[in-house]
N, C-alpha and C positions, 0 to 999 in steps of 0.2 A: 167442271164436267168430271161427273166419276166415268173411269175409262176399266172395261175389264177386259184380260184378255183371255180368252180360251185356246190353251195350247194345243201342239200338234198330236199325232200319232201317239208319243211317248205317254203324255197326260200328267206330264209331272207340274210342266210349266219353268226348269228348271234351264230351259235353253233360254230365255226370254229376258233375260237380266238386262239386254243393254237397252233395250223397248220402255221396260220400266223406268230407267234410271234417264234414259232424255225426255222422257214425258211427264215424270215425276216433279219435276220446276212448278208445271201451271195447271196439274190434275190431278187429282186421287184417283192412285191407280192400283187396281186388285190383279195379281195373276191366280188362277184358279185350279186347281190340281185336283184332276180325276180321281176316285175311288180307285186303287187300280184291280176291283173286280166287275165295275162298270164296262162293258163294251159295246151293247147294242147302242146305236144313235139315242134311241127311244128312251132307254134306261137314263142316258148320260142328260139326256134333254129334262127329263124332270128333275134327277140330282141338280143342274145348273141353275134351275128355276128355283131351288130352296137358298139359293146364294145371292142371287142380284139384291142390290142395295134399295134403297127405300127412297133416296133422292133418286134425281134426271144420271142419266146414262148411256154411255154408249159402247156395243163390244168391238173388238178387234178378235178376230175368228182367224186362224191362218192351218192352212195343209186340212187336215182331218175334221179339224170341230168347225169346217163351213159349213156343213150339212146343219149340226147342231142349233149356231146362227141363223141358219136358213129356217127353221120350225121353232125357233124362239120367237123371230120377227113375223112370224105367220101366225102366230097368238096374241100380237098386238099388245102387248104387257105396257102400262100405262106411260111408266116412267122413261121406256127406252125412248132414244131421239135418234140413233143413227148405228150404220152396223159400216165398222172397215173390213174387207173380208179378204186375204191375205194368199196368193198362191196357193187357190183353194178352186174347188166345185162344187155343181148342185146335182150331178149325176156320175155316175162312172167314169173316173177319167183314165181308164186305161182299158181296153179289150179284152182282160184274160181271163182264164177259167177261175172261178171261185177255190178253186184246189188247193190252186196253186201258192193262196196265203198257207197253206196248213206247212208248207216247205219252211217258216218262218222256224217252225217248233224245233225242225232237228238240224238249225243251224246255230253253229259256234258266235252266237250275236256278241258276247261278252268277249272275245278275244281283240286285239287290239287292230290286229291285219283285217278283218271282216269291218269294225271302223272305218280302218285305211280307208279299204277298196270302197264304198259306200259313198267317201268324200267327192268324189267327180259328178258324184249324181244328187249331190245336196249342196256341194260348197263348189262345184265347180274352183273355176282361179282362183277363188276368194278362199278356198282350203288353209289351212293351218294347221301347225301343230297342236295350239293350245285348244283349240275349236275339233279336233278330233280327241283329242284325251278327253277333252269336257261331254262330246256324246258318249263316250264309249263308258263315265263315268253312269250318263243316264239310263243305258242300256242296263248296265248293272241294276239298275234299281227297280227294271219292271221287267216279268216274266216273261219267257217269250210267244207261250200260249198268249197273253193277253195281248200282246202286240198282234199275234194271230188272226186273233179271234176279232179285231178292231178291223183290221183289212180286210178281212172277209166280208165286212160289214160296206166298207170303202166298197167292195166291186160290185154291191150288191143295191147301193143307196140311190136314190132318184127322189128330188125333194123342188125338183121344178117346179111343179103344182102350185106347192108352198111358197117358195119364192113369188111368184107371182099376187101373192097375197101380201108383201110386204109394203107398209105405206110408211117406211120414216126414211131418211136421206139414204142411199148406200155410194159408199166408196171400194172399190176393188181396184189392189194393188195387183199388175201383172209383171211377175219374173221375167222380162224376153230374154234371159237364157236357163229357163225352167228345164230339167230331162226330165222331169217328172208330170209333171200335170201338162198337159196341148193346153198351147195359148186359146184356142176354139172353147175352153172351158167356160174362158171371158163374157164369151156371148150372150150368154143364159143373163148374165148379173145386167149388162149392157141394155139387155132387153126387157129390163123391168126400168130403166130410164136410173139405173147405178153409173156412173161413174167412172171409169178404165181411166187408170194412169199406170204407164209402162215405166219399170222403172229397170235399167240392167244390173240386172245380179240373179243367181242362181235360186234354185226352188227353196233352199233356207234362207229367205230376203229379208228378215228382220234380223238374222242374225249376220249377214254378211255387210248389209247395206244399212248399218247403222247410222250410215250418216245422209241419208235420204227417207227411207222407210219411214221413219218415224217423227221425220216433219211432217213428210204429207198425213199422217195421223192427226199427229197436233194439231195443226192448220184444221180441217176435219171436223175436229172436237169445239175448234173454236167458232165457229161458225155456227156451231148448233147451240151455242150457249146465250 
């Protein structure tokens, strides 16, 4: 089975090597990296459609990319066999004014201090220096203006109606220690017969729980072949 990994807010795919390594033994795995100028979900969707394989595949969508996978699934590509959603959402996950997204543009995102301060929200007790350094390196590659515009779209998104049109199996991995995405976000996926699997871990579930999350995704893919 082909597995297509859709990245988080940074869009680089550079934070998913553990997941890819864990799945490559039994599957063909591709991690997409969004063009850095794409910020709106509709534009990212159109680009993503151009990257899909000609053979059967499943999507793995973490965090920011959840709505991309929802919109794609609603269009029912003939080779799409399932979607695994990870710590993500189908509607705005937090009730914040959209203008707050633009504060990111004036924050020193490339500093080690900012990367360090973000870790309690992203990694929780699974925080470690190696990942903090990796996270900072990724932030170096993405302009703050791009992160800001993508976050602004997150704070406006609502693809629940599209989610209801998906007709392939759905797996939702919910991080029980997620400090960014409320647990109730999984309810939208459960309402369309998605299987919700709780895993103890932080928002960056694929990075922190590389021992459990990939196994769940691999099992999901195996059952669809």
